[in-house]
C-alpha positions as CSV (number, residue, x, y, z in Angstrom):
1,M,2.6,-175.4,3.0
2,L,5.0,-178.6,2.2
3,K,8.4,-176.4,2.7
4,R,11.4,-178.3,4.2
5,D,14.9,-178.0,5.1
6,W,15.9,-179.1,1.3
7,T,19.9,-179.1,2.0
8,V,20.4,-182.4,1.9
9,I,18.6,-183.8,-0.7
10,D,19.8,-181.0,-3.0
11,K,23.2,-181.9,-2.0
12,R,22.8,-185.7,-2.6
13,A,21.3,-184.6,-6.5
14,S,24.3,-182.3,-7.4
15,Q,26.3,-185.5,-6.2
16,A,24.7,-188.1,-8.7
17,K,27.6,-189.1,-11.4
18,D,26.3,-190.6,-15.1
19,E,26.7,-194.0,-13.2
20,H,24.2,-193.2,-10.7
21,A,21.9,-192.3,-13.1
22,A,22.4,-195.5,-15.6
23,S,18.6,-196.6,-15.1
24,Y,15.8,-195.0,-13.1
25,E,16.1,-197.7,-10.5
26,K,20.1,-196.5,-9.9
27,L,19.1,-193.1,-9.7
28,I,16.1,-193.3,-7.2
29,K,18.5,-195.5,-5.0
30,F,21.0,-193.0,-4.8
31,L,19.1,-189.9,-4.4
32,E,16.4,-191.9,-1.5
33,E,19.5,-192.7,0.4
34,P,19.9,-189.9,3.1
35,V,15.7,-189.9,3.4
36,K,14.8,-193.1,3.0
37,H,13.7,-193.8,6.5
38,N,12.2,-190.4,6.9
39,I,8.1,-190.3,7.2
40,D,8.3,-187.3,4.3
41,K,10.3,-189.4,2.0
42,D,8.5,-188.9,-1.0
43,I,8.4,-185.2,-0.4
44,Y,11.8,-185.1,-0.4
45,M,11.8,-187.0,-3.7
46,T,9.8,-184.7,-5.4
47,R,12.4,-182.4,-5.0
48,G,15.6,-184.5,-5.4
49,L,14.2,-185.8,-8.8
50,L,13.6,-181.7,-10.0
51,Y,16.9,-180.7,-8.4
52,W,18.8,-183.6,-10.2
53,L,17.3,-182.2,-13.5
54,K,19.1,-179.0,-12.7
55,C,22.1,-180.4,-12.4
56,N,22.3,-182.3,-15.8
57,A,20.7,-179.4,-17.7
58,Q,23.8,-179.5,-19.9
59,Q,23.4,-183.4,-20.8
60,K,23.4,-183.9,-24.3
61,K,24.1,-187.4,-25.0
62,D,21.8,-190.4,-25.8
63,F,22.3,-192.9,-22.8
64,G,19.7,-195.0,-24.5
65,K,15.4,-194.7,-24.0
66,D,15.8,-196.4,-20.6
67,S,17.9,-193.9,-19.2
68,P,17.0,-190.8,-17.0
69,L,19.9,-189.2,-18.4
70,T,18.3,-189.3,-21.9
71,L,15.4,-188.0,-20.5
72,A,17.4,-185.1,-19.4
73,A,18.8,-184.5,-22.2
74,N,15.4,-184.5,-24.2
75,M,13.9,-182.0,-21.5
76,F,16.1,-179.6,-22.1
77,T,16.7,-179.5,-25.9
78,G,12.8,-179.4,-26.6
79,K,12.4,-182.6,-27.7
80,Q,10.0,-183.6,-24.2
81,A,7.9,-181.5,-22.5
82,Y,9.2,-180.4,-18.9
83,A,6.1,-181.5,-17.6
84,D,5.6,-185.2,-19.0
85,A,9.4,-185.6,-18.3
86,Y,9.1,-184.7,-14.5
87,A,5.8,-186.7,-14.3
88,N,7.8,-189.6,-15.7
89,L,10.3,-189.5,-13.3
90,C,8.0,-189.3,-10.1
91,K,6.0,-192.1,-11.6
92,K,9.2,-194.7,-11.5
93,A,9.9,-193.2,-8.1
94,G,6.3,-194.2,-6.9
95,I,5.2,-190.9,-6.6
96,E,1.7,-189.9,-7.5
97,C,2.3,-187.1,-10.3
98,E,0.2,-186.2,-13.2
99,T,0.4,-183.4,-16.0
100,V,-1.9,-180.9,-16.2
101,S,-3.1,-178.5,-18.9
102,G,-4.4,-174.9,-19.2
103,I,-3.4,-171.3,-20.1
104,A,-0.6,-169.2,-18.2
105,K,-0.1,-165.4,-18.3
106,T,3.8,-166.1,-20.1
107,G,5.4,-164.2,-23.4
108,D,3.6,-161.4,-25.0
109,Y,1.0,-161.1,-21.6
110,N,0.6,-157.5,-20.5
111,P,-1.4,-157.2,-17.2
112,G,-4.9,-156.2,-18.1
113,D,-4.9,-157.9,-21.6
114,L,-8.3,-160.0,-21.6
115,E,-8.0,-161.3,-24.9
116,I,-6.8,-164.9,-24.6
117,D,-4.9,-166.5,-27.4
118,R,-5.3,-169.9,-26.7
119,E,-2.3,-171.1,-29.3
120,K,0.2,-168.8,-27.1
121,M,-0.9,-169.2,-23.8
122,K,-1.0,-172.8,-24.0
123,A,1.3,-174.5,-21.1
124,Y,1.6,-177.4,-19.0
125,W,2.5,-178.0,-15.5
126,N,2.5,-181.0,-12.8
127,K,0.4,-181.8,-9.7
128,V,1.9,-184.0,-7.0
129,K,-0.2,-186.1,-4.0
130,L,1.6,-185.6,-0.9
131,L,0.0,-185.8,2.7
132,G,-3.1,-186.9,0.9
133,K,-3.4,-183.4,-0.8
134,W,-2.8,-182.8,-4.6
135,W,0.0,-179.7,-4.8
136,P,1.0,-177.7,-8.2
137,I,4.6,-178.2,-9.4
138,H,5.8,-176.1,-12.3
139,P,9.0,-178.0,-13.7
140,R,9.5,-175.0,-16.4
141,Y,9.2,-171.9,-14.1
142,V,11.2,-173.5,-11.5
143,L,14.3,-174.6,-13.9
144,R,14.8,-171.6,-16.1
145,A,14.6,-167.9,-15.7
146,V,14.4,-164.8,-17.8
147,K,16.8,-162.3,-17.0
148,G,16.0,-158.5,-17.8
149,T,12.4,-157.1,-18.7
150,A,11.6,-155.2,-21.6
151,Q,9.1,-152.6,-22.2
152,A,5.7,-153.5,-22.3
153,S,4.6,-153.7,-26.0
154,G,2.4,-151.3,-27.0
155,Y,3.7,-148.8,-23.8
156,T,6.1,-145.6,-23.6
157,K,7.5,-144.8,-20.5
158,I,6.6,-141.1,-19.6
159,D,7.2,-141.3,-15.8
160,S,9.8,-143.3,-13.2
161,D,11.6,-142.5,-10.0
162,L,14.9,-144.2,-10.9
163,K,17.8,-141.7,-11.0
164,D,19.8,-143.2,-13.6
165,D,16.8,-143.9,-15.9
166,N,18.0,-142.8,-19.3
167,G,14.2,-142.9,-20.7
168,S,15.1,-145.9,-23.1
169,Q,12.5,-148.0,-24.3
170,S,13.8,-151.1,-23.5
171,A,15.9,-152.5,-20.3
172,G,18.1,-154.5,-22.9
173,P,17.6,-157.8,-24.4
174,Q,16.1,-161.0,-22.2
175,Q,18.5,-164.1,-21.6
176,T,17.0,-167.7,-20.6
177,E,19.0,-168.8,-17.8
178,I,19.0,-172.5,-15.7
179,T,18.4,-171.9,-12.0
180,F,16.5,-173.6,-9.1
181,N,13.2,-171.0,-8.4
182,D,11.5,-172.5,-5.3
183,F,8.8,-170.4,-5.5
184,W,7.1,-172.5,-8.3
185,F,8.1,-175.9,-6.2
186,L,4.9,-177.0,-4.0
187,A,3.5,-173.6,-4.4
188,D,0.4,-172.4,-2.9
189,P,-2.7,-173.0,-5.0
190,E,-4.1,-169.6,-4.1
191,I,-1.3,-167.7,-5.4
192,F,-0.4,-170.3,-8.2
193,I,-3.9,-169.8,-9.6
194,N,-2.9,-166.1,-10.8
195,K,-0.2,-167.1,-13.2
196,C,-1.5,-170.3,-14.6
197,Y,-5.6,-171.5,-15.3
198,P,-6.2,-175.1,-15.8
199,D,-8.3,-176.5,-18.2
200,D,-10.0,-178.7,-15.9
201,P,-11.6,-176.7,-12.7
202,E,-10.5,-179.8,-10.2
203,D,-6.8,-178.9,-11.4
204,Q,-7.0,-175.7,-9.5
205,M,-6.4,-177.3,-6.4
206,L,-8.9,-175.1,-4.3
207,P,-12.4,-175.3,-2.7
208,A,-15.0,-175.1,-4.6
209,A,-15.7,-171.6,-3.2
210,K,-12.3,-170.0,-3.6
211,R,-12.1,-171.6,-7.7
212,I,-12.0,-169.0,-10.4
213,K,-14.9,-169.9,-12.3
214,K,-14.2,-168.3,-16.1
215,P,-10.8,-167.7,-17.7
216,R,-12.1,-164.0,-18.2
217,N,-12.0,-163.6,-14.4
218,F,-8.5,-165.4,-14.4
219,M,-7.0,-162.7,-17.1
220,K,-8.0,-159.6,-14.4
221,L,-6.4,-161.2,-11.0
222,P,-3.8,-159.2,-9.7
223,Y,-0.4,-159.4,-11.3
224,L,1.7,-159.9,-8.1
225,T,5.2,-161.4,-8.6
226,P,6.8,-164.1,-6.5
227,V,8.7,-161.7,-5.0
228,F,5.7,-159.8,-3.9
229,H,4.7,-163.2,-1.9
230,E,8.3,-163.5,-0.9
231,Y,7.8,-160.7,1.1
232,R,4.8,-161.7,2.3
233,L,3.3,-158.5,1.1
234,K,-0.5,-158.1,0.7
235,L,-2.6,-156.1,-1.7
236,T,-5.0,-153.7,0.0
237,S,-6.5,-151.6,-3.2
238,E,-8.7,-153.7,-5.8
239,E,-8.2,-157.3,-6.1
240,T,-7.1,-157.0,-10.2
241,C,-4.6,-156.0,-12.3
242,I,-7.1,-153.4,-14.0
243,I,-7.8,-150.3,-12.3
244,D,-10.3,-147.4,-13.6
245,S,-9.5,-144.0,-12.5
246,I,-12.0,-141.4,-11.0
247,E,-11.9,-138.3,-12.2
248,G,-8.4,-139.0,-13.6
249,L,-7.0,-140.7,-10.3
250,A,-6.1,-144.4,-9.6
251,K,-4.8,-145.8,-6.2
252,I,-2.6,-149.0,-6.3
253,S,-1.7,-149.9,-2.2
254,F,-0.4,-152.9,-0.2
255,K,0.9,-153.5,3.0
256,A,3.9,-155.1,4.5
257,S,4.4,-156.3,7.6
258,R,6.5,-153.9,10.0
259,T,9.8,-155.7,10.1
260,V,10.1,-155.5,6.1
261,A,8.6,-152.2,5.7
262,K,11.3,-150.4,8.3
263,D,14.0,-151.9,5.4
264,M,11.7,-151.5,2.1
265,A,12.0,-148.7,-0.4
266,C,9.8,-148.8,-3.7
267,D,10.4,-147.7,-7.2
268,Y,7.6,-147.3,-10.0
269,T,7.8,-146.8,-14.0
270,L,4.7,-145.3,-15.3
271,S,4.1,-146.0,-19.2
272,I,1.0,-144.8,-21.7
273,E,-0.4,-147.0,-24.2
274,N,0.4,-145.9,-27.5
275,R,-2.1,-143.9,-29.2
276,D,-2.0,-143.8,-33.1
277,G,-4.0,-141.4,-34.5
278,T,-5.3,-137.8,-35.4
279,E,-8.7,-138.5,-33.6
280,K,-6.6,-139.4,-30.1
281,T,-5.8,-136.1,-27.6
282,K,-2.2,-135.2,-28.1
283,F,-0.2,-136.3,-24.9
284,D,2.1,-133.5,-24.5
285,F,1.8,-133.0,-20.9
286,E,4.8,-132.7,-18.9
287,T,6.0,-136.3,-17.7
288,S,7.5,-136.3,-14.8
289,R,5.9,-136.2,-11.3
290,L,2.5,-138.0,-12.1
291,V,2.7,-140.4,-9.2
292,F,2.3,-139.6,-5.8
293,S,4.3,-142.9,-4.1
294,S,4.0,-142.4,-0.2
295,R,4.1,-144.6,2.6
296,K,2.4,-144.3,6.2
297,K,4.1,-146.8,8.5
298,N,3.8,-150.5,6.8
299,Q,1.4,-149.0,3.8
300,F,2.3,-148.2,0.6
301,I,0.1,-146.2,-1.7
302,F,0.3,-145.1,-5.5
303,E,-1.6,-142.4,-6.4
304,V,-1.4,-142.0,-10.3
305,R,-2.7,-139.0,-12.1
306,C,-3.9,-139.3,-15.7
307,P,-3.9,-135.8,-17.2
308,V,-5.3,-137.4,-20.7
309,E,-8.1,-140.2,-21.6
310,A,-5.7,-143.3,-21.8
311,N,-4.5,-146.7,-21.3
312,Y,-1.3,-146.6,-18.4
313,Q,0.6,-149.6,-17.3
314,L,2.1,-148.7,-13.8
315,V,5.0,-151.4,-12.4
316,I,6.0,-151.3,-8.7
317,T,9.6,-152.4,-7.5
318,G,10.8,-153.0,-4.5
319,G,13.3,-154.4,-2.2
320,K,15.7,-153.4,0.6
321,M,16.5,-149.8,0.5
322,E,20.0,-150.7,0.1
323,N,19.8,-152.7,-2.7
324,E,19.8,-150.7,-5.8
325,N,18.0,-153.1,-8.0
326,K,14.8,-153.3,-7.2
327,K,12.7,-156.3,-8.0
328,V,9.4,-156.3,-9.8
329,L,6.1,-156.3,-7.3
330,I,3.1,-155.2,-9.1
331,K,2.0,-154.8,-12.7
332,C,-1.3,-153.3,-13.4
333,K,-3.2,-151.5,-16.1
334,I,-5.0,-148.1,-15.5
335,V,-8.0,-147.3,-17.4
336,C,-8.7,-143.4,-17.5
337,R,-11.9,-142.6,-19.4
338,E,-11.9,-139.1,-17.9
339,K,-9.1,-137.2,-17.2
340,M,-8.2,-134.7,-14.6
341,P,-10.5,-131.8,-14.2
342,V,-7.5,-129.6,-13.6
343,A,-4.3,-131.6,-14.7
344,R,-0.8,-130.7,-12.5
345,T,2.5,-132.4,-11.6
346,L,3.5,-132.9,-8.0
347,P,5.7,-129.9,-6.6
348,I,8.7,-132.2,-6.7
349,D,10.0,-135.6,-7.4
350,A,10.7,-137.5,-4.4
351,G,12.6,-140.2,-6.0
352,Q,12.7,-143.5,-4.2
353,T,12.8,-142.1,-1.1
354,G,9.1,-141.1,-1.3
355,W,6.4,-139.3,0.2
356,G,6.0,-139.7,3.8
357,F,8.5,-140.9,6.9
358,G,10.3,-143.6,6.0
359,P,13.5,-145.6,6.6
360,V,15.4,-142.6,5.1
361,A,14.5,-140.4,7.9
362,A,14.7,-142.8,10.5
363,K,18.3,-143.6,9.1
364,V,19.3,-140.0,10.3
365,G,17.4,-140.4,13.8
366,L,14.2,-139.2,13.2
367,S,11.1,-141.2,14.7
368,K,7.7,-141.0,15.8
369,P,6.5,-138.4,13.4
370,K,3.7,-136.2,15.4
371,I,2.1,-136.1,11.7
372,K,1.7,-139.5,10.2
373,E,0.0,-138.9,6.8
374,P,1.8,-138.2,3.4
375,K,-0.6,-135.6,2.5
376,V,-1.6,-132.8,4.6
377,F,-4.3,-130.2,4.0
378,I,-3.6,-126.7,5.0
379,K,-5.1,-123.1,4.5
380,P,-3.1,-120.7,3.0
381,K,-1.9,-117.8,5.0
382,S,-3.9,-115.5,2.5
383,S,-7.0,-117.4,3.4
384,S,-9.9,-115.2,4.7
385,S,-12.1,-118.4,5.7
386,G,-10.3,-119.7,8.6
387,G,-9.3,-123.0,9.1
388,K,-5.4,-124.2,9.9
389,T,-2.7,-122.4,8.4
390,T,0.1,-123.9,9.9
391,M,1.2,-126.9,10.2
392,K,3.4,-128.1,13.1
393,M,5.2,-131.4,12.8
394,R,7.4,-132.9,15.7
395,F,9.9,-135.8,15.3
396,T,11.8,-137.5,18.2
397,V,15.3,-137.5,17.4
398,D,17.9,-139.7,18.6
399,K,19.6,-139.1,21.6
400,D,23.4,-139.9,20.2
401,M,22.6,-138.4,16.5
402,I,21.4,-135.5,18.3
403,K,24.7,-134.5,19.1
404,T,26.2,-135.1,15.6
405,K,23.6,-134.7,13.0
406,E,21.8,-130.8,11.8
407,Y,18.3,-130.6,10.2
408,T,16.5,-128.5,8.2
409,A,13.3,-127.8,6.1
410,E,12.0,-126.0,2.9
411,L,9.1,-125.6,0.4
412,N,9.4,-126.8,-3.0
413,V,7.2,-126.0,-5.8
414,A,7.6,-126.5,-9.5
415,G,10.5,-128.9,-8.9
416,K,12.5,-126.6,-6.9
417,P,12.7,-124.8,-3.8
418,A,11.6,-121.2,-3.5
419,D,13.4,-118.4,-2.1
420,N,10.7,-116.4,-1.8
421,F,9.1,-119.1,0.8
422,K,11.9,-119.1,3.3
423,G,9.8,-117.2,6.0
424,F,7.1,-119.7,5.8
425,V,8.9,-122.8,7.4
426,K,10.7,-122.5,10.7
427,T,12.6,-125.5,12.5
428,N,14.0,-126.2,15.5
429,L,16.0,-128.7,17.2
430,N,15.2,-128.9,20.6
431,K,18.0,-130.8,22.5
432,E,16.4,-130.6,26.1
433,S,13.3,-132.5,24.5
434,K,15.3,-134.5,21.9
435,E,12.8,-133.4,19.2
436,L,13.0,-131.8,15.6
437,Q,10.1,-129.0,15.7
438,I,8.8,-127.6,12.3
439,E,6.2,-124.8,11.8
440,C,5.2,-124.3,8.1
441,S,2.7,-122.7,6.1
442,V,1.8,-121.9,2.9
443,P,1.3,-118.2,1.0
444,E,-1.4,-119.2,-1.2
445,D,-3.6,-122.1,-3.1
446,G,-1.9,-124.8,-4.5
447,E,0.2,-127.8,-3.8
448,Y,3.6,-127.7,-2.1
449,A,6.7,-130.2,-1.0
450,L,7.9,-129.8,2.3
451,V,11.3,-131.5,2.3
452,I,13.1,-132.1,5.7
453,K,17.0,-132.5,5.1
454,A,19.6,-133.4,7.3
455,K,23.3,-133.9,7.6
456,D,26.6,-134.6,9.5
457,R,27.7,-131.4,11.2
458,A,31.1,-132.2,9.2
459,E,29.4,-132.0,5.7
460,H,28.4,-129.2,3.8
461,V,25.4,-130.3,2.1
462,F,21.8,-131.2,3.1
463,K,20.1,-134.2,2.1
464,P,16.7,-134.8,1.7
465,V,15.3,-137.5,4.0
466,C,11.3,-137.0,4.2
467,Y,8.6,-135.4,1.7
468,Y,5.4,-134.3,2.9
469,L,2.5,-132.7,0.1
470,L,0.9,-129.7,1.4
471,T,-2.0,-129.3,-0.3
472,T,-4.9,-126.6,-0.5
473,L,-6.7,-127.9,-3.4
474,E,-8.4,-131.1,-2.3
475,D,-11.1,-131.8,0.3
476,E,-10.2,-132.2,3.8
477,E,-13.2,-134.9,4.1
478,K,-12.2,-136.5,0.8
479,M,-8.3,-136.9,2.1
480,S,-9.7,-138.8,4.9
481,D,-10.6,-141.8,2.8
482,D,-9.3,-145.5,3.5
483,Y,-5.9,-144.8,1.7
484,Y,-4.8,-142.5,4.8
485,D,-7.3,-142.6,7.6
486,S,-6.2,-145.0,10.6
487,S,-8.0,-148.1,9.5
488,D,-5.4,-148.7,6.9
489,G,-4.0,-151.3,9.2
490,T,-1.0,-149.3,10.6
491,S,-2.1,-149.4,14.0
492,D,-0.5,-147.1,16.9
493,I,0.9,-150.4,18.5
494,D,3.6,-150.6,16.2
495,E,5.2,-147.6,17.8
496,E,4.9,-149.3,21.0
497,I,6.4,-152.5,19.6
498,D,9.3,-150.1,18.2
499,Q,9.9,-148.8,21.5
500,L,10.4,-151.8,23.3
501,E,12.6,-153.5,20.7
502,S,14.8,-150.0,21.3
503,T,14.5,-150.4,24.8
504,L,15.6,-154.3,24.7
505,K,18.4,-153.3,21.6
506,A,19.6,-150.6,24.3
507,M,19.7,-152.7,27.6
508,T,20.9,-155.8,25.7
509,A,23.9,-153.6,24.6
510,E,24.5,-152.3,28.2
511,R,24.5,-155.8,30.1
512,D,27.5,-157.0,27.1
513,R,29.0,-153.8,28.1
514,L,28.6,-154.9,31.7
515,K,29.9,-158.4,31.1
516,Q,33.3,-157.1,29.3
517,H,33.6,-154.9,32.3
518,V,33.5,-157.9,34.5
519,S,35.8,-160.1,32.4
520,R,38.5,-157.4,32.2
521,Q,38.7,-157.2,36.5
């Protein structure tokens, strides 16, 4: 990619006064001063010109037809298209730049829409030739941002793991503001094509084998936001924004790097398409707890339960665990033509912690879970057919936190703990082996949530830190599919790396302690 350190050229563009932009020649001479001897001068100037436009977003005066200030005013007041204005600036600077026409997924677009309204979707952007290759730049996307999200048109929210969600149908009015979004500046053509489809196939700027052949194929591409790519996430489920459910179940999954996954938490919102008319099955199902939001190491899996035949929309948001406002990562449409044979909700809402071992559990000193799958098959105690009726879990406990933390576990069903299940869960904190040991069984067929909790010794209330779904209702072989087995890319080497990093951290801390000790002598 052509990414550089833009600090110097951005600062230069922000320092330009009106007198520096009295003519195109004066503006270009001023902007290129700090990079005029740089071999990548043209690359820096594509940035400098665009950043200068951002700094002149409030320009309203007319300085004459040959002034770049007039060009900026015309662009931001809608008298000239962003792409045409930017192309004009680049050409004045001797940079090869052309305007590209096509369609873009903007405005009223919802993932899964296949109808192409060329009038509403018509869009223009640029391509610049740098280092012998064409690169896309979308000036309008770079310089304008829409803040706030609205409920998808034609959909009603039915499930969300956001604790402060009040069930409203809209997140408030959307507002446009001037910004500078680096993502759309010299973007990767393979990512850019997910959002913008040019009329000329050559303008995809991709090798012929990777080009999207038809507009309809473009509409089916996954809806992955800039934030998804900024985190360098990888979609591991179907490469499409339209997911067909199988027997009322749909799965969407993605993978993060080990470093990102350690600190990432995800939320979701599930909506159902409005279903007017008496011929439609009434949706009167308990609408919470329909999404099994789980993780296995660096793999994030969302299994959606569809209790009625309908179209659904799933929006997945994510970000650092401590950030309350997560950003949208993925949107997809789920098409359910065959509902679940036996519709049921999950036994509890796992919230933003999600199902499976994750950073919340690690934060309270737990690591190296013996059972890595978020969903575990188990035979009920009442079973007479044999098989595993007791699940044994083990976690390593941090040597320092084992002195200050207390742990417990319980079975939950129907959204709350059941007092009569207390005898089915046993916990033991083995301080000698530094292990939290849990033995669990279930009384009869069904789905249960094993909730592991922790607290400081000075506190009175245990808080959930990890959830596992225990089920007797699924086929054990079916649960060993590519969403949960070892082929999901979550290698055990990650644990060895974690252990080495922890050892290195401890050794570094000891070295620093010894240095301080020596310096005091």
